VEXLOLUM-327565 format. One record per residue: x, y, z of N, C-alpha, C in turn; residue number from 1; residue in one letter. Coordinates in nm, 2 decimals, m for minus. Atoms other than C-alpha are relative to their C-alpha. Example, Ala and Ser with C-alpha at 12.3 -4.5 7.8 and 13.67 -1.06 7.14 Angstrom:
BEGIN
{n_u = 0.09	n_v = m0.12	n_w = 0.00	ca_u = 1.23	ca_v = m0.45	ca_w = 0.78	c_u = 0.09	c_v = 0.12	c_w = 0.00	num = 1	residuo = A}
{n_u = m0.09	n_v = m0.11	n_w = 0.00	ca_u = 1.37	ca_v = m0.11	ca_w = 0.71	c_u = m0.08	c_v = 0.11	c_w = 0.08	num = 2	residuo = S}
***
This chain:
BEGIN
{n_u = m0.08	n_v = 0.00	n_w = 0.11	ca_u = 8.05	ca_v = 8.43	ca_w = 2.60	c_u = 0.10	c_v = 0.12	c_w = 0.00	num = 1	residuo = M}
{n_u = m0.08	n_v = m0.12	n_w = m0.02	ca_u = 8.17	ca_v = 8.79	ca_w = 2.65	c_u = 0.12	c_v = m0.02	c_w = 0.09	num = 2	residuo = L}
{n_u = m0.10	n_v = 0.02	n_w = m0.11	ca_u = 8.35	ca_v = 8.69	ca_w = 2.97	c_u = 0.12	c_v = m0.09	c_w = m0.06	num = 3	residuo = W}
{n_u = m0.10	n_v = 0.10	n_w = 0.06	ca_u = 8.53	ca_v = 8.40	ca_w = 2.78	c_u = 0.09	c_v = 0.07	c_w = m0.10	num = 4	residuo = G}
{n_u = m0.09	n_v = m0.08	n_w = 0.10	ca_u = 8.65	ca_v = 8.64	ca_w = 2.50	c_u = 0.09	c_v = 0.09	c_w = 0.07	num = 5	residuo = F}
{n_u = m0.09	n_v = m0.10	n_w = m0.07	ca_u = 8.77	ca_v = 8.90	ca_w = 2.75	c_u = 0.11	c_v = m0.07	c_w = 0.08	num = 6	residuo = A}
{n_u = m0.10	n_v = 0.09	n_w = m0.07	ca_u = 8.95	ca_v = 8.63	ca_w = 2.96	c_u = 0.09	c_v = m0.04	c_w = m0.09	num = 7	residuo = F}
{n_u = m0.09	n_v = 0.05	n_w = 0.09	ca_u = 9.10	ca_v = 8.48	ca_w = 2.66	c_u = 0.10	c_v = 0.11	c_w = m0.06	num = 8	residuo = G}
{n_u = m0.08	n_v = m0.10	n_w = 0.07	ca_u = 9.23	ca_v = 8.81	ca_w = 2.52	c_u = 0.09	c_v = 0.07	c_w = 0.10	num = 9	residuo = A}
{n_u = m0.07	n_v = m0.08	n_w = m0.11	ca_u = 9.36	ca_v = 8.94	ca_w = 2.86	c_u = 0.15	c_v = m0.04	c_w = m0.01	num = 10	residuo = F}
{n_u = m0.13	n_v = 0.04	n_w = m0.01	ca_u = 9.68	ca_v = 8.73	ca_w = 2.87	c_u = 0.08	c_v = 0.02	c_w = m0.13	num = 11	residuo = P}
{n_u = m0.06	n_v = m0.03	n_w = 0.13	ca_u = 9.75	ca_v = 8.77	ca_w = 2.50	c_u = 0.03	c_v = 0.16	c_w = m0.01	num = 12	residuo = V}
{n_u = m0.03	n_v = m0.14	n_w = 0.00	ca_u = 9.71	ca_v = 9.15	ca_w = 2.53	c_u = 0.12	c_v = 0.04	c_w = 0.09	num = 13	residuo = G}
{n_u = m0.11	n_v = m0.03	n_w = m0.08	ca_u = 9.95	ca_v = 9.16	ca_w = 2.83	c_u = 0.13	c_v = m0.05	c_w = m0.06	num = 14	residuo = F}
{n_u = m0.12	n_v = 0.06	n_w = 0.07	ca_u = 10.20	ca_v = 8.94	ca_w = 2.64	c_u = 0.06	c_v = 0.09	c_w = m0.12	num = 15	residuo = Q}
{n_u = m0.04	n_v = m0.09	n_w = 0.12	ca_u = 10.19	ca_v = 9.17	ca_w = 2.33	c_u = 0.06	c_v = 0.14	c_w = 0.06	num = 16	residuo = V}
{n_u = m0.04	n_v = m0.11	n_w = m0.06	ca_u = 10.23	ca_v = 9.47	ca_w = 2.56	c_u = 0.14	c_v = m0.01	c_w = 0.06	num = 17	residuo = W}
{n_u = m0.12	n_v = 0.01	n_w = m0.07	ca_u = 10.52	ca_v = 9.34	ca_w = 2.76	c_u = 0.12	c_v = m0.02	c_w = m0.11	num = 18	residuo = I}
{n_u = m0.11	n_v = 0.02	n_w = 0.12	ca_u = 10.71	ca_v = 9.24	ca_w = 2.42	c_u = 0.02	c_v = 0.13	c_w = m0.06	num = 19	residuo = V}
{n_u = m0.02	n_v = m0.13	n_w = 0.05	ca_u = 10.65	ca_v = 9.58	ca_w = 2.29	c_u = 0.08	c_v = 0.11	c_w = 0.09	num = 20	residuo = R}
{n_u = m0.07	n_v = m0.10	n_w = m0.10	ca_u = 10.77	ca_v = 9.76	ca_w = 2.61	c_u = 0.15	c_v = m0.04	c_w = 0.01	num = 21	residuo = A}
{n_u = m0.14	n_v = 0.03	n_w = m0.01	ca_u = 11.09	ca_v = 9.56	ca_w = 2.61	c_u = 0.03	c_v = m0.11	c_w = m0.11	num = 22	residuo = A}
{n_u = m0.02	n_v = 0.08	n_w = 0.11	ca_u = 11.16	ca_v = 9.42	ca_w = 2.26	c_u = 0.12	c_v = m0.08	c_w = 0.01	num = 23	residuo = P}
{n_u = m0.13	n_v = 0.05	n_w = 0.00	ca_u = 11.52	ca_v = 9.34	ca_w = 2.32	c_u = 0.02	c_v = m0.09	c_w = 0.12	num = 24	residuo = D}
{n_u = 0.00	n_v = 0.08	n_w = m0.11	ca_u = 11.45	ca_v = 9.16	ca_w = 2.65	c_u = m0.13	c_v = m0.08	c_w = 0.02	num = 25	residuo = Q}
{n_u = 0.14	n_v = 0.06	n_w = 0.00	ca_u = 11.13	ca_v = 8.98	ca_w = 2.55	c_u = m0.01	c_v = m0.13	c_w = 0.09	num = 26	residuo = A}
{n_u = 0.00	n_v = 0.12	n_w = m0.08	ca_u = 11.22	ca_v = 8.65	ca_w = 2.72	c_u = 0.00	c_v = 0.02	c_w = 0.15	num = 27	residuo = E}
{n_u = 0.00	n_v = m0.04	n_w = m0.15	ca_u = 11.31	ca_v = 8.79	ca_w = 3.06	c_u = m0.13	c_v = 0.06	c_w = 0.05	num = 28	residuo = G}
{n_u = 0.12	n_v = m0.08	n_w = m0.04	ca_u = 11.01	ca_v = 9.03	ca_w = 3.05	c_u = m0.12	c_v = m0.11	c_w = 0.00	num = 29	residuo = A}
{n_u = 0.11	n_v = 0.09	n_w = 0.00	ca_u = 10.78	ca_v = 8.74	ca_w = 2.96	c_u = 0.00	c_v = m0.10	c_w = 0.12	num = 30	residuo = S}
{n_u = m0.01	n_v = 0.08	n_w = m0.12	ca_u = 10.91	ca_v = 8.53	ca_w = 3.25	c_u = m0.03	c_v = 0.09	c_w = 0.13	num = 31	residuo = G}
{n_u = 0.06	n_v = m0.08	n_w = m0.11	ca_u = 10.85	ca_v = 8.83	ca_w = 3.49	c_u = m0.15	c_v = 0.00	c_w = 0.00	num = 32	residuo = L}
{n_u = 0.14	n_v = m0.01	n_w = 0.01	ca_u = 10.50	ca_v = 8.85	ca_w = 3.36	c_u = m0.07	c_v = m0.13	c_w = 0.05	num = 33	residuo = L}
{n_u = 0.05	n_v = 0.12	n_w = m0.04	ca_u = 10.44	ca_v = 8.48	ca_w = 3.42	c_u = 0.01	c_v = 0.00	c_w = 0.15	num = 34	residuo = V}
{n_u = m0.02	n_v = 0.00	n_w = m0.15	ca_u = 10.58	ca_v = 8.51	ca_w = 3.78	c_u = m0.09	c_v = 0.09	c_w = 0.06	num = 35	residuo = A}
{n_u = 0.10	n_v = m0.09	n_w = m0.06	ca_u = 10.36	ca_v = 8.81	ca_w = 3.84	c_u = m0.14	c_v = m0.06	c_w = 0.01	num = 36	residuo = A}
{n_u = 0.12	n_v = 0.06	n_w = 0.01	ca_u = 10.06	ca_v = 8.61	ca_w = 3.74	c_u = m0.01	c_v = m0.10	c_w = 0.11	num = 37	residuo = F}
{n_u = 0.00	n_v = 0.10	n_w = m0.09	ca_u = 10.14	ca_v = 8.32	ca_w = 3.94	c_u = 0.01	c_v = 0.05	c_w = 0.15	num = 38	residuo = Q}
{n_u = 0.00	n_v = m0.06	n_w = m0.15	ca_u = 10.22	ca_v = 8.53	ca_w = 4.26	c_u = m0.14	c_v = 0.06	c_w = 0.02	num = 39	residuo = T}
{n_u = 0.13	n_v = m0.05	n_w = m0.02	ca_u = 9.89	ca_v = 8.70	ca_w = 4.21	c_u = m0.11	c_v = m0.11	c_w = 0.03	num = 40	residuo = A}
{n_u = 0.10	n_v = 0.11	n_w = m0.02	ca_u = 9.70	ca_v = 8.37	ca_w = 4.19	c_u = 0.02	c_v = m0.07	c_w = 0.14	num = 41	residuo = I}
{n_u = m0.03	n_v = 0.06	n_w = m0.14	ca_u = 9.88	ca_v = 8.23	ca_w = 4.50	c_u = m0.04	c_v = 0.08	c_w = 0.11	num = 42	residuo = A}
{n_u = 0.03	n_v = m0.09	n_w = m0.10	ca_u = 9.82	ca_v = 8.54	ca_w = 4.69	c_u = m0.14	c_v = 0.00	c_w = 0.02	num = 43	residuo = T}
{n_u = 0.14	n_v = 0.00	n_w = m0.01	ca_u = 9.45	ca_v = 8.54	ca_w = 4.61	c_u = m0.04	c_v = m0.12	c_w = 0.06	num = 44	residuo = G}
{n_u = 0.04	n_v = 0.13	n_w = m0.06	ca_u = 9.43	ca_v = 8.17	ca_w = 4.70	c_u = 0.01	c_v = m0.01	c_w = 0.15	num = 45	residuo = A}
{n_u = m0.04	n_v = 0.00	n_w = m0.14	ca_u = 9.60	ca_v = 8.22	ca_w = 5.03	c_u = m0.11	c_v = 0.10	c_w = 0.08	num = 46	residuo = I}
{n_u = 0.08	n_v = m0.10	n_w = m0.06	ca_u = 9.40	ca_v = 8.54	ca_w = 5.11	c_u = m0.15	c_v = m0.05	c_w = 0.01	num = 47	residuo = G}
{n_u = 0.12	n_v = 0.06	n_w = 0.00	ca_u = 9.08	ca_v = 8.37	ca_w = 5.01	c_u = m0.03	c_v = m0.12	c_w = 0.10	num = 48	residuo = G}
{n_u = 0.01	n_v = 0.11	n_w = m0.10	ca_u = 9.15	ca_v = 8.06	ca_w = 5.22	c_u = 0.00	c_v = 0.05	c_w = 0.14	num = 49	residuo = G}
{n_u = m0.01	n_v = m0.05	n_w = m0.12	ca_u = 9.23	ca_v = 8.26	ca_w = 5.52	c_u = m0.13	c_v = 0.07	c_w = 0.04	num = 50	residuo = L}
{n_u = 0.13	n_v = m0.06	n_w = m0.03	ca_u = 8.91	ca_v = 8.47	ca_w = 5.48	c_u = m0.11	c_v = m0.10	c_w = 0.03	num = 51	residuo = L}
{n_u = 0.11	n_v = 0.10	n_w = m0.03	ca_u = 8.68	ca_v = 8.16	ca_w = 5.46	c_u = 0.03	c_v = m0.07	c_w = 0.13	num = 52	residuo = V}
{n_u = m0.03	n_v = 0.06	n_w = m0.13	ca_u = 8.87	ca_v = 8.01	ca_w = 5.76	c_u = m0.05	c_v = 0.08	c_w = 0.12	num = 53	residuo = D}
{n_u = 0.03	n_v = m0.10	n_w = m0.10	ca_u = 8.81	ca_v = 8.32	ca_w = 5.97	c_u = m0.14	c_v = 0.05	c_w = 0.00	num = 54	residuo = H}
{n_u = 0.13	n_v = m0.07	n_w = 0.01	ca_u = 8.48	ca_v = 8.46	ca_w = 5.85	c_u = m0.11	c_v = m0.12	c_w = m0.04	num = 55	residuo = V}
{n_u = 0.08	n_v = 0.10	n_w = 0.04	ca_u = 8.32	ca_v = 8.15	ca_w = 5.69	c_u = m0.04	c_v = 0.01	c_w = m0.15	num = 56	residuo = G}
{n_u = 0.04	n_v = 0.02	n_w = 0.13	ca_u = 8.15	ca_v = 8.07	ca_w = 5.36	c_u = m0.04	c_v = 0.14	c_w = m0.07	num = 57	residuo = A}
{n_u = 0.04	n_v = m0.13	n_w = 0.05	ca_u = 8.01	ca_v = 8.43	ca_w = 5.32	c_u = 0.11	c_v = 0.10	c_w = 0.00	num = 58	residuo = L}
{n_u = m0.10	n_v = m0.10	n_w = m0.01	ca_u = 8.35	ca_v = 8.59	ca_w = 5.36	c_u = 0.04	c_v = 0.04	c_w = m0.14	num = 59	residuo = G}
{n_u = m0.04	n_v = m0.03	n_w = 0.13	ca_u = 8.42	ca_v = 8.58	ca_w = 4.99	c_u = m0.10	c_v = 0.11	c_w = m0.06	num = 60	residuo = G}
{n_u = 0.09	n_v = m0.09	n_w = 0.06	ca_u = 8.10	ca_v = 8.75	ca_w = 4.88	c_u = m0.01	c_v = 0.13	c_w = 0.07	num = 61	residuo = P}
{n_u = m0.01	n_v = m0.11	n_w = m0.08	ca_u = 8.12	ca_v = 8.99	ca_w = 5.17	c_u = 0.11	c_v = 0.09	c_w = m0.05	num = 62	residuo = L}
{n_u = m0.12	n_v = m0.07	n_w = 0.03	ca_u = 8.47	ca_v = 9.09	ca_w = 5.07	c_u = m0.02	c_v = 0.06	c_w = m0.14	num = 63	residuo = F}
{n_u = 0.03	n_v = m0.05	n_w = 0.13	ca_u = 8.35	ca_v = 9.13	ca_w = 4.71	c_u = m0.09	c_v = 0.14	c_w = 0.00	num = 64	residuo = A}
{n_u = 0.09	n_v = m0.12	n_w = m0.01	ca_u = 8.07	ca_v = 9.37	ca_w = 4.81	c_u = 0.07	c_v = 0.13	c_w = 0.06	num = 65	residuo = V}
{n_u = m0.07	n_v = m0.11	n_w = m0.07	ca_u = 8.30	ca_v = 9.58	ca_w = 5.04	c_u = 0.10	c_v = 0.06	c_w = m0.11	num = 66	residuo = V}
{n_u = m0.11	n_v = m0.06	n_w = 0.11	ca_u = 8.58	ca_v = 9.60	ca_w = 4.76	c_u = m0.07	c_v = 0.08	c_w = m0.11	num = 67	residuo = A}
{n_u = 0.08	n_v = m0.06	n_w = 0.10	ca_u = 8.32	ca_v = 9.70	ca_w = 4.49	c_u = m0.05	c_v = 0.13	c_w = 0.06	num = 68	residuo = M}
{n_u = 0.05	n_v = m0.13	n_w = m0.06	ca_u = 8.17	ca_v = 9.96	ca_w = 4.73	c_u = 0.11	c_v = 0.10	c_w = 0.02	num = 69	residuo = T}
{n_u = m0.11	n_v = m0.10	n_w = m0.01	ca_u = 8.50	ca_v = 10.11	ca_w = 4.82	c_u = 0.05	c_v = 0.04	c_w = m0.13	num = 70	residuo = L}
{n_u = m0.05	n_v = m0.04	n_w = 0.14	ca_u = 8.61	ca_v = 10.11	ca_w = 4.45	c_u = m0.10	c_v = 0.09	c_w = m0.06	num = 71	residuo = G}
{n_u = 0.10	n_v = m0.09	n_w = 0.05	ca_u = 8.29	ca_v = 10.29	ca_w = 4.35	c_u = 0.01	c_v = 0.13	c_w = 0.07	num = 72	residuo = A}
{n_u = 0.00	n_v = m0.14	n_w = m0.08	ca_u = 8.32	ca_v = 10.55	ca_w = 4.63	c_u = 0.13	c_v = 0.07	c_w = m0.04	num = 73	residuo = L}
{n_u = m0.12	n_v = m0.06	n_w = 0.04	ca_u = 8.69	ca_v = 10.61	ca_w = 4.54	c_u = m0.02	c_v = 0.06	c_w = m0.14	num = 74	residuo = L}
{n_u = 0.01	n_v = m0.05	n_w = 0.14	ca_u = 8.60	ca_v = 10.65	ca_w = 4.17	c_u = m0.08	c_v = 0.12	c_w = 0.01	num = 75	residuo = T}
{n_u = 0.08	n_v = m0.12	n_w = 0.00	ca_u = 8.32	ca_v = 10.88	ca_w = 4.24	c_u = 0.08	c_v = 0.13	c_w = 0.07	num = 76	residuo = L}
{n_u = m0.07	n_v = m0.10	n_w = m0.07	ca_u = 8.53	ca_v = 11.08	ca_w = 4.48	c_u = 0.11	c_v = 0.06	c_w = m0.07	num = 77	residuo = R}
{n_u = m0.12	n_v = m0.04	n_w = 0.06	ca_u = 8.86	ca_v = 11.10	ca_w = 4.29	c_u = 0.00	c_v = m0.02	c_w = m0.16	num = 78	residuo = H}
{n_u = 0.00	n_v = 0.03	n_w = 0.13	ca_u = 8.75	ca_v = 11.03	ca_w = 3.94	c_u = 0.01	c_v = 0.13	c_w = m0.09	num = 79	residuo = G}
{n_u = m0.01	n_v = m0.12	n_w = 0.08	ca_u = 8.76	ca_v = 11.27	ca_w = 3.63	c_u = m0.11	c_v = 0.10	c_w = 0.04	num = 80	residuo = P}
{n_u = 0.10	n_v = m0.11	n_w = m0.03	ca_u = 8.59	ca_v = 11.60	ca_w = 3.69	c_u = m0.03	c_v = 0.09	c_w = m0.12	num = 81	residuo = R}
{n_u = 0.03	n_v = m0.08	n_w = 0.12	ca_u = 8.59	ca_v = 11.73	ca_w = 3.34	c_u = m0.14	c_v = m0.04	c_w = m0.06	num = 82	residuo = N}
{n_u = 0.13	n_v = 0.03	n_w = 0.04	ca_u = 8.23	ca_v = 11.76	ca_w = 3.24	c_u = m0.03	c_v = 0.08	c_w = m0.14	num = 83	residuo = S}
{n_u = 0.02	n_v = m0.08	n_w = 0.13	ca_u = 8.29	ca_v = 11.95	ca_w = 2.91	c_u = m0.05	c_v = m0.10	c_w = m0.11	num = 84	residuo = A}
{n_u = 0.05	n_v = 0.09	n_w = 0.10	ca_u = 8.11	ca_v = 11.81	ca_w = 2.62	c_u = 0.12	c_v = m0.04	c_w = m0.11	num = 85	residuo = P}
{n_u = m0.09	n_v = 0.05	n_w = 0.10	ca_u = 8.31	ca_v = 11.59	ca_w = 2.36	c_u = m0.03	c_v = 0.07	c_w = m0.13	num = 86	residuo = I}
{n_u = 0.01	n_v = m0.06	n_w = 0.13	ca_u = 8.36	ca_v = 11.78	ca_w = 2.04	c_u = m0.03	c_v = m0.10	c_w = m0.10	num = 87	residuo = P}
{n_u = 0.04	n_v = 0.09	n_w = 0.11	ca_u = 8.21	ca_v = 11.63	ca_w = 1.73	c_u = 0.11	c_v = m0.01	c_w = m0.10	num = 88	residuo = S}
{n_u = m0.12	n_v = 0.02	n_w = 0.09	ca_u = 8.46	ca_v = 11.48	ca_w = 1.48	c_u = m0.06	c_v = 0.01	c_w = m0.15	num = 89	residuo = S}
{n_u = 0.05	n_v = m0.01	n_w = 0.14	ca_u = 8.22	ca_v = 11.53	ca_w = 1.19	c_u = 0.03	c_v = 0.14	c_w = m0.07	num = 90	residuo = Q}
{n_u = m0.03	n_v = m0.14	n_w = 0.07	ca_u = 8.32	ca_v = 11.79	ca_w = 0.93	c_u = m0.11	c_v = 0.08	c_w = m0.02	num = 91	residuo = P}
{n_u = 0.10	n_v = m0.09	n_w = 0.01	ca_u = 8.11	ca_v = 12.09	ca_w = 0.92	c_u = m0.09	c_v = 0.02	c_w = 0.12	num = 92	residuo = G}
{n_u = 0.10	n_v = 0.00	n_w = m0.12	ca_u = 7.95	ca_v = 12.02	ca_w = 1.26	c_u = 0.04	c_v = 0.14	c_w = 0.08	num = 93	residuo = A}
{n_u = m0.02	n_v = m0.12	n_w = m0.08	ca_u = 7.90	ca_v = 12.34	ca_w = 1.46	c_u = 0.00	c_v = m0.03	c_w = 0.14	num = 94	residuo = E}
{n_u = 0.00	n_v = 0.02	n_w = m0.15	ca_u = 7.99	ca_v = 12.37	ca_w = 1.82	c_u = m0.08	c_v = 0.12	c_w = 0.06	num = 95	residuo = T}
{n_u = 0.08	n_v = m0.10	n_w = m0.07	ca_u = 7.77	ca_v = 12.56	ca_w = 2.06	c_u = 0.08	c_v = 0.09	c_w = 0.09	num = 96	residuo = A}
***
């Protein structure tokens, strides 16, 4: 259910963002957004098909594991380094 809600809100959020970013060019910006989505879908389909052709049925899951591992390593290596505590927003709260 959460996945369905997030997936359903994703295109709507992008559409709202693009209209706010270019309010006087909303139609053109919306067209570019649709073209970008279609290009991403086509590229993923072609890449996935080539991966399955060359590696086999385990190519997709293998690629996902490698991509998630690299993403996690990059995040750990280059992620935020600020370890300062978040100040309390409650009135009268003392800071240490």
